N, C-alpha and C positions, 0 to 999 in steps of 0.2 A: 439390818438383821439378816436379810435374805443373802446379801452379798457376803457377809461374814460366813454364813453357813455353807454357801457354795464354795468359797475359797478353802475352807476347812476340809470339806469333802474331797476336793481335788487333791489337796496335799495328802490326805489319808489314802487316797487311791494310789497316788504316785509311790507312796512309801510301801504299801502292801504289795505292789506289782514289782517292786525292786528296781524301778526305772533309774533311780539315782544311785544304785548300788546298795551295799549292806549298811548296817548301822554304824560301821566303823569308818565310812567313807566321809570326807570332808569336801563338800561341794560349794563353790562360790561363783556367783554371777558377778561379772565386772564389766566396765565400760568407760568410755570417755566421749563427751560431747565437746567438740572444738569448732567454734563458728567465729568468723570474723566479717567485718565490713572494711573494704580496702578501696583506695583510690590507686588505680594501675595505669601506667603509660607504657607505650609500645606493645599493646595488646595484639595477639594474633587473632583477628576477628573471623578466621576460618574455623575456630574451634567451637564446638557445640555449647551453647549457653553464654558465649561471649561475643556474639555477633555485633554488639554495639560499639565495639572498638574501645579506645581509651575512656575511662570513667569509673564509676563506683560499681562495686560488685560485692554480693554476699556469698561466701564460700564455706564449705565444710572441709576442714583439714585433718585427715586421718581420723575422724570419729569412728568409734568402734564399739563392739560389744562382744561378749564371749562368756564361756563357762570353763572353769577349771576344777579339778578334783584330785584328791590324793587319798590313798587308803594305806593304813598301817598294816604291814604283812608280818610284823614281829621281827625281833632281833635287829632292830634299827633299819629295817628295809621297808620302803614305801613304793607303791605303784602310783604314778602321776599321769594325768591327762589334761590337755589344754587345747581348746578350740576357740579361735578368735577371728572375727570378720570386720572388715572396714565398711562403713555405710556412708553414703553421701547424703546428708541431711538437708541439702538445699536445692536438689534437682529432682525432676520427675521423669527424666529420660536419660539414656545412656546407661553406663555401668553403675548401678545403684549400690551393689554389693561386691566385695572382692575379699579373697582370702588373705589373712595374715598369718601368724604363727600358729600351726596346728601340728600337734605331735602327742606321742605317748612314750612312756619310759619307766625307768626304775631309779630310785634315789636311796642313798645309804651312806655309810661311812667311807665308801670308795669314791663318792662323788655322785654325779647324775649322768646317766646315759639315756639318750632319747633318739626317737627317729621320726621323720615326717617333714614338716616345713618349719624353718627356723632362720632367724637373722644369723648371718655368718659372723665369726669372731672378729673380723676386720671392721664390720659395721658396728658391733656391740662395743668395740674399743673407742673408735673415733667419735661416735654419737655422744659420748660423755662430755666431750669439749663444747657442745653446741647448746647456747642459751636460747636459740630460736627455733627449736626443733619443730617440725611439722608445720612451717609456715612458708611464705614466699621467699624468705631470706635466710633459710637454714643452710648448713654447711655444704649441701649437695651442689651449690653453685661452683664449688672448688673441688671438693673431694668426690671423686666420680664412682668409686666402688662402694656402692650402697646396697649390698645383696641380701635379699631374703630368698634363701635357697630351698628348692623343692627336692624331694628325695634324698635327704641328707641324714647321716647318722653323726650325733655329737656327743662328746664327753666333756664335762665341766666339774672342776673341783677347786676348792680353796684351802690353803693351809699356810701357817706361819708368815702371814702378811703377802703371800703371793696367791694368784689365781691362774689357772690353766684352762684354756678353752680350745678343743680340737674338732674339726669338722671334716667329713668326707662325703661327697656325693658322687657315686660310682658311674652314673650314666645320665647326664642332664640335657643332652640335645641329639639331634640326628646323627652327628658325627661320633657319638659315644664318648665325648670328652668328659673326663672326670674333673671335679673341682675340689680342691683341698684348702683348708684354712686353719690358722692357728693363732692364738694370742697369749701372751703371759702378762698378767697384771701385777703391779708391785705397789707398795706403800712404805714410806720411811718418813715417820713424823708428818710434817705438813705437806710433804710432797708425795704424790701419787701419779700413776701413769701406766702405759702399756706399750708393748711392742707387738705388732700385728702383721700377718701375712695371708695373702690369698692368691691363688694361682690355679690355672686349668691346664689340661693337656695340649691345648692349642698354642701355648706359649705366652698367654697373658699372665703377667706377674705384678702383684702390688705388694708393697711393704710400707709401713708407717710406724712412727713413733709419736706418742702423745705424752705430755708431761703437764701436770697441774700443780700449782702452788697456792695453798690456802694461807692467807695472811691474817685471818681473823675477821676483818670487816669486808672480806671479799675473797676472790680467787681470780687467778690468771692461768689460762691454758694455752699451750702451743702445740700444733700438730705439723710434722713434716712428713710428706708422703711421696713415694715414687710409684706412679701408676702407669704401667705400660710405657716406660721411658719417658714419662712427663713428670716433672718435679712440681708438686703442689704444696702451698703452705696455708695454714689457717691459725688465727689466734683469736682469743675471746677473753672477756673479762667481766666479772660481776662485782658490784659494789653495793653494800647494804646501806640503804637510806633509812630504814626503820626496821622494826621487828617483822613486818610483813612486805615491805617494798624494796626492790632492788633496781639498780640501773645497770644495763647490760650493753655490751658493744662487741662487735665482731669484725674482722678484717680478713680477706682471703686473696690469694694471687695464684693464678693458674699458670703453670709452666714458665714462671718468671717473667711473663709478659703482661703488663697492665694491671689494673685494679679489677678483679673479677667480682668482688663483693665488699661492700661497707654497709654496716647496719648498726643502728643505735636504738634502744627502746627501754621502757619501764614496765616491770612486772609488779603486781600487787595481789596478795592473797586476801580474799573476802572471807574465807573460812578454810577449814582444813582441806576441803576438797574442791574449792572454787577459786579460780584465779582470773584476773583480767590483765590486759596488756595493751600497749600502744608502742609502735615503732615506725621507723623510717629506714628504708634500705634502697640501695641502688647497685647496679652492676649487671653481670650476665644472669639475671634470675630466670631466664627461660629454662635453664637446665633443671631447675627444681619444679617450676610451675609451667606446665604445657600451655597455659593460656597466654603466656608472654612470648613475644617473637624473638628470633636470634638478634643479639646485640644488646645494647645498654637499655635497662629498664628501671623503673622506680615503683616502689610500693609504699604506701602510707596506710597503716592498718590499726584498727581497733577490734580486739578480740577477746573471747571468753572461752575458758576451759572449765568443764565440770566432770570430775571423776567419781566413779562409784565402785 
């Protein structure tokens, strides 16, 4: 009874002080817990928390929490706010918290305009092909441009089966280099995809094409990317084994030389917001996972994701 009274009093105090905005504001707390236990080889034992070398490790993969809000301003216009932070759920030292997407803006019939920190259109485009996102074997082993940009202004809109995403960060480093990004999403029946670009004033240029085909019992995606004069490819497939379970596979090659990534795994949903998985992956996994050393590594993982 005392706990219920206390929580009610706190909620009433917040409401009366206007901490969460006016009565028209829609405020949501969200997050994800993503933890796995993995057997790793070729571990870089100089990294904090991985001094034991090759063996079993428990790790948090982009676990996060945040708050987002929107308020109706009338005439189809809304103000939006989003603050999100990554949390390491398995360590007591090092960087326990880090920033993810944090922005504010306006949304209406014209689309969405925001400013702050946000994933660039290039990353938003290619990540849709990745069935192993935020694991040791995700597409970062091959696709190098995975930018969450600070100090960026973005415009996003969807219309008639197409989507447009534009980004501009005017001053992102000591040299004053600006970064620009753009992507166009498309969908025609069972086929969808996107064309993406990212470049800076220093001369770094990345372009990519992603195409996905949905054949009912699963889907196949292919990505071709040119990143700073390196040609990288990535392909993935998902096959439905049941209403809740799917078999996923991915293959990547960096700059046309050797096998940079091979992964296969099973994902199963235990509920609407809870999933578990098991996978095996090998290749140059160090590019994604700093706990692995340069060269060929392997990861065998059992993991769980809980979103709220």
